[in-house]
N, C-alpha and C positions, 0 to 999 in steps of 0.2 A: 555502616560507617564509609564513607567515603576513602579515598585513597588519601589525600592531604589532612582528613582528621586524626590518622594513626600519632602527627606529633603533638596533639594535646592530650591524647588516651594512656593514662599511666600504666597499662599493662604494656605499653610498648616499651617502654626504659627497666621492665624486672628483670632483664639479663643484661644489662648495659646499656649504654648509649649506642642507637640502630644505625652505623656509620652505612649499611647498605643500602638500610632506607631511606637514610638523609642524603645520600650520593645520587640516588635514585629521582629523589625528589627534585635535586636541583638540576637535573637532566632534563625531565619530564614538566616540572610545575615550579622554575624557577619564583613565579610571583603570582600567587593565586589566592582568589579570597576561598576561604576555609567559614561553613556555616558549623556555628556551636549550638550542640542541644545540651543543658538550655544555655541561651546566650547569643548577642547580636552579629558575631560573627567577629571575621577579622583578615587583613591582610596577610600575607602569609609571604615572609621575602627570605630568600636562602642566599644568592651568592653575592658573594664580599664585597664585590660592586656595588652591588645593588643597596645592601645592608648600610656601607659607607656613605651612600647618598643619600639614605634618609636620616642619617646620623648627624650628617651635617649640615641639613636644610631645617631647622627648626622652625622657622617661620610655616613650611608647609606639612610639616610631621611632627607635630607639637609633643610635650612630653606632659605639658603643665595641663592642657585641656578639659583631656579625660585619663589622666594619670597612666598608669605603664601595670599596674597590675593584674594579674592572670584574670581575675573576675573582674567586670567594671565595678565600682562603687556603686550600691543599691538609691544609698540619699545623695542631696546637695550638702549635708552632715559629713557624710563619709568620704566625697569627695573633697570637702575641703581639709578633710583631716587628711589623709594620706596627700595631699597637694606640701604637706610640710617635710616630706621625704625628700633628699635631694633630687634621685633620681627620677623624681616627678618635677625639675624645674626646665626653665629655659636658658637659651642666655640672655642679658646679661648677667642674670640671677646663681645660675648653676657654677659659670667660671669663678664668682664673686666665690661661693661654697668652697670650689675646689683648690680655690688659692689658700682657705682657711686651715683645709686640710693638707694641703702638701708643707704647709710649714711644722706641722708634728710627725709626718710621717717621711721624711727624709731616710735615706740609708742608715747616718749616725744614730737619729734620734730611734728608727726601728732597732738596728741593734743594741742600744741600751735598753731595750724593752723584751728579748729576747728571752731572758731568764724570766722575767714573769712568766710573759707567755706558756713559756713550756712548763711551769711551776701550774698555773690555770689548767692549760690541756689536761696535764698529768691527771690533778685531782678532778676533773668532770671526765673524763674516760673511767676514773676508777671509781667513781660515783655511778655513772653507766654501766658497768659492768657487773658492779653489788648490786642491781638493781633497782637501785634510788635513783635514774633518770628523771628529768621534766626540768623546763626552764627556770630561770633566775627569779625565785618568788612564787615559783608555781609548786604546788604537791609532786612527786614524783610520779612519772608516768610509765615509766620502763616498763614492761608485762614481767619476765624474769629475771635473774641474773642471767648476763652475758647479752640479754637480747635490747633493743632500743629502737627510737626510731632517728638516724644519726640526726637529722635535721632540726629538728623538735629537741634530743637530748643533749646532743653536742654541741652542733655547728651555731647554736642561737645566742648558748652562751659564752663561749671567746671572746668577740667582738666585744660584747656588753660591759663584761668584765675588764680587758683590755682598756679602752676607752673611759671607762667611769675612775679607773685608778692612773691614768694618764699624769703622768708628774707637770705635765703645763696647764695647770688649772686654769690659766688664762684663754685657753685655746677652750675650753667648753663652757667659759665664761662667756664668749663671743656669740658662740652657739645659742646657748640659751636664752640672751639679754635678747636675738631674733626672734627666739620661740620657734628656730628651725634646726633640724638636726637629720641624721640620714635616714634613720626611721624613727615613725611615730613611739615604738617600746623604745627605743635609746635615748628618746627625747626624756621620757616618763624618766627613765633610770635616773641621767643624767641630772634634772630637775632636781628628785633625791639627794643627789650627792651632792647637788648645791647649799641645798637647806642643811645637808648634816654639815657643811664645812662655816656655814654664816658662825660669827662670833656671839654667846649668848648678850642677852640684855643683860 
């Protein structure tokens, strides 16, 4: 493994964020091509000024063109699917979606949700600590009591539960009418939520 490749090796992060490794990379190779095995490779950009330059020039560095997943979508259909994520849009569409989000996530609006978010967090943690982890709608995946995959068993559910039960239903309607949302998984959850809210015939 070459020196820059340690960035995408999961073993690099077992004991926490490798600050010394990243500092050395910023000093020696602030912008460098990294060969992946398997994978097409990617440009690694580590200095703040360079990252800012990339993020503010979408016509040159597009999030939509090939998407931003760690692994490139394998098929045109997979690419079209992940392009529904806000993360994989470029201006002006990205700015439009951010405006929609900002309306529902002002400090006051988030403050009103604090108690509900805390309750969801406690419930999710209790489930994981009891050994019944797993994301919303899926079987438990935690191995034994007190063990879990944090990203899968805890972090995945909290934003889904918070957004799906958001008081401002019109905000959800805006997203679902456009068939675009923050993530494809969230899109499916919110679509199901809208179906439950529809009046019966």
